[in-house]
Structures are given as C-alpha cells and as structure tokens.
C-alpha positions in Angstrom: 24.5 35.4 -220.3 25.0 35.7 -216.7 22.5 33.9 -214.3 23.7 35.8 -211.3 23.6 39.3 -211.3 27.2 40.2 -210.2 25.8 42.1 -207.0 24.1 39.1 -205.9 27.2 37.0 -206.6 29.3 38.8 -204.3 27.2 38.7 -201.7 26.9 35.0 -201.8 30.3 34.5 -202.1 31.1 36.8 -199.0 28.5 34.6 -197.3 30.5 31.5 -198.0 33.4 33.3 -195.9 31.2 32.1 -192.4 32.3 28.3 -191.1 30.2 25.9 -192.6 28.1 27.9 -195.1 28.4 26.3 -198.6 27.6 27.7 -201.9 23.9 26.3 -201.4 23.5 27.8 -197.7 24.9 31.2 -199.0 22.7 31.5 -202.3 19.5 30.6 -200.0 20.6 33.4 -197.3 21.1 35.9 -200.0 18.4 35.4 -201.9 16.4 35.3 -198.7 18.2 38.9 -197.8 17.3 40.1 -201.6 13.7 40.0 -200.4 13.9 42.2 -197.6 12.7 45.5 -197.5 15.8 47.9 -198.5 15.8 49.3 -194.8 16.1 46.0 -193.1 18.7 45.2 -195.5 20.7 48.4 -195.0 20.4 48.0 -191.1 22.0 44.6 -191.5 24.9 46.0 -193.4 25.2 48.9 -191.2 25.7 46.8 -188.1 28.3 44.7 -189.8 30.1 47.3 -190.9 30.4 49.1 -187.5 31.5 46.1 -185.9 34.8 46.8 -186.0 34.7 50.7 -185.4 33.0 49.8 -182.0 34.2 46.6 -180.8 37.4 46.0 -179.4 39.4 43.6 -177.1 39.1 44.0 -173.0 42.6 44.7 -171.8 42.3 43.0 -168.8 40.4 39.6 -169.9 40.6 40.1 -173.8 37.0 39.3 -174.8 35.3 41.5 -177.4 34.0 44.4 -175.8 32.7 48.0 -176.7 34.0 49.3 -173.6 37.5 48.7 -171.6 37.7 46.9 -169.5 34.7 45.2 -170.3 31.4 45.3 -168.3 32.1 41.6 -166.7 35.3 43.0 -165.5 34.2 46.4 -164.4 31.2 44.5 -162.4 31.5 44.5 -158.9 29.1 42.0 -158.3 31.5 39.2 -160.0 33.9 36.6 -157.9 37.2 38.6 -158.0 38.8 35.2 -157.0 38.0 32.9 -159.8 39.3 33.1 -163.5 37.8 30.9 -166.1 40.2 30.6 -168.8 38.8 30.1 -172.1 39.8 29.9 -175.9 37.9 32.4 -177.7 35.4 35.4 -176.4 32.5 33.0 -178.2 33.2 30.8 -175.1 32.6 33.4 -172.8 29.2 34.2 -174.4 28.2 30.7 -173.9 29.4 30.3 -170.3 27.4 33.2 -169.7 24.0 32.0 -171.2 24.1 29.4 -168.7 24.0 31.8 -165.7 26.1 29.2 -163.6 29.3 31.1 -163.4 30.1 34.4 -161.6 33.7 35.0 -161.8 35.7 36.7 -164.0 37.3 35.2 -167.7 40.8 35.3 -169.2 40.7 34.6 -173.2 43.8 32.8 -174.6 42.5 33.9 -178.3 43.2 30.4 -179.7 45.0 27.0 -178.6 48.7 25.7 -179.0 49.2 24.6 -182.2 52.8 23.9 -183.1 52.2 23.0 -186.7 50.7 26.0 -187.0 53.3 28.4 -185.8 51.0 28.9 -182.5 53.0 28.7 -179.3 52.7 30.0 -175.8 53.6 33.3 -176.8 51.2 33.7 -179.7 48.6 33.1 -177.0 47.4 35.4 -173.9 49.3 32.6 -171.4 52.0 35.7 -170.4 49.0 37.9 -169.3 47.4 35.3 -167.6 50.5 34.8 -165.3 50.9 38.4 -164.9 47.3 38.8 -164.1 47.5 35.9 -161.2 50.6 37.8 -159.8 48.7 40.9 -159.3 45.2 39.9 -158.6 43.9 37.9 -155.7 43.2 34.9 -157.6 42.1 32.0 -155.3 40.8 29.5 -158.4 41.6 29.4 -162.0 39.4 27.2 -163.8 40.7 25.9 -167.3 37.9 25.6 -169.8 39.5 24.7 -173.3 37.8 22.5 -175.1 38.3 18.8 -175.2 39.9 18.2 -178.7 43.4 17.7 -179.0 44.6 21.1 -179.5 42.5 21.8 -175.8 43.8 19.3 -174.2 47.3 19.7 -175.0 46.7 23.5 -173.9 44.8 22.8 -170.8 47.8 20.5 -169.8 50.4 23.3 -170.7 48.5 25.7 -168.6 48.4 23.2 -165.6 51.9 22.8 -165.7 52.9 26.2 -165.7 50.3 27.8 -163.1 50.9 24.7 -160.5 53.0 26.9 -158.5 51.0 29.8 -158.6 49.5 29.6 -154.7 45.6 29.3 -156.9 43.6 26.4 -157.3 43.7 24.9 -160.6 40.5 22.7 -162.0 39.2 21.9 -165.2 36.0 21.8 -166.6 34.1 18.2 -166.5 33.5 16.8 -170.0 31.3 13.7 -170.4 27.9 12.4 -172.0 25.7 15.5 -173.7 22.6 15.7 -171.9 20.0 13.9 -174.0 22.8 11.6 -175.2 22.5 7.8 -174.8 25.5 6.0 -173.7 25.8 3.9 -176.3 26.3 6.1 -179.3 29.1 8.3 -177.3 32.4 7.8 -178.6 35.2 6.0 -176.6 36.9 9.1 -175.8 33.8 10.8 -174.3 32.8 7.8 -172.0 36.6 7.5 -171.0 36.2 10.9 -169.8 32.8 10.9 -168.5 34.2 7.9 -166.2 37.5 10.0 -165.2 35.0 13.1 -164.6 32.5 11.6 -162.2 31.5 12.9 -159.2 29.6 11.5 -155.7 25.8 12.2 -155.9 
C-alpha cells in the first residue's frame, strides 16, 4: 500500500529541486499547499507556468526581465557612467533592495570555474568589453562574491579591464553587521582589514 498519493509524491520531488530543500522540507511545503484553497494553488501553478513565457534576458545587461531592455537599463534616472558587474540576476535584486546603487548592471551569468568547463567564453565578458567600448562608462564596480571562484573572476576582470580607461573598483568584503569579531573566520577578518576605510 502506498502511503503517499502519486500526485503528492510528484509535488514533493519537484519541490526538492529547490536549493537547500530536502525531503522533509519538501513534504512539509507540499502538505501545506494541499491545505490551500484550490484557487490559491492554481494561482501558484499559473505563476510558475508563465515564468518561461514572460521572463527573458535583457540584451544590454543580461538580467531577467519582462521587457527588453529591462526597466533599469531604460531608466533615464540611472547613472549611465557606472556599471556594477555581478554574477547572477539574483545579485541585481539583492543590490536593488539596498537602494544604495543608482547605476547600471552587467550580469556575467556565472563565474569562472575551469574544472566545470566554464571559462571566459561561457560568461558575458565579451559583451562587457564591447559595452565599455561603446558606452560612456567611467567606473566599473566588480561585485562578484568572495568565494574562490568569485575572487578568481574578479581578478580576471581587473586584469582585462585595466586598460579600458574606466576606474575599476571592487566591493568591500568584511565582517557582517551584527557579527561578533571573535566568531568571524580568518579570511573574512583579513578581507575586513584590507578593505578598511577612513572615518
């Protein structure tokens, strides 16, 4: 006798595709969805279904968008002379939530990972170089993560962009807000010391 109905088991397996979601979490979410009114569950299904039909990639910055170019690239209020280079579209969302950046973006669609066969040609690096040649870019902010791959990508970008005529900057890395220094790892502390600023 099968304890879990096939339709519920299928939903659990699909929910397990999300990063960090194991079988227990997926089962909890699936059972929660099952308790929703049918109209709410259908709305969730419809919103997932329309994603690939409505969301594309901006031909200028390569972030996810329903329009091409995206609303950030189209905005006349954005600083056209500053471009923030990020790894993924999710990084654009995170930076935009801070409300601290008013320039444009360039999404690499990943990081350098030679062991996985991801080199410069697999990323949007050529498009970045072409963009800097054609647009009035005065500053390029490299905002890749502080992982080994993110640091390697940042180093590669600094090297190939050094003669671009634009100012190249790197986002600071260090101690997160609310963290006690004694609990920070050595690499984080080293980066925090290297990225210190005058007060």
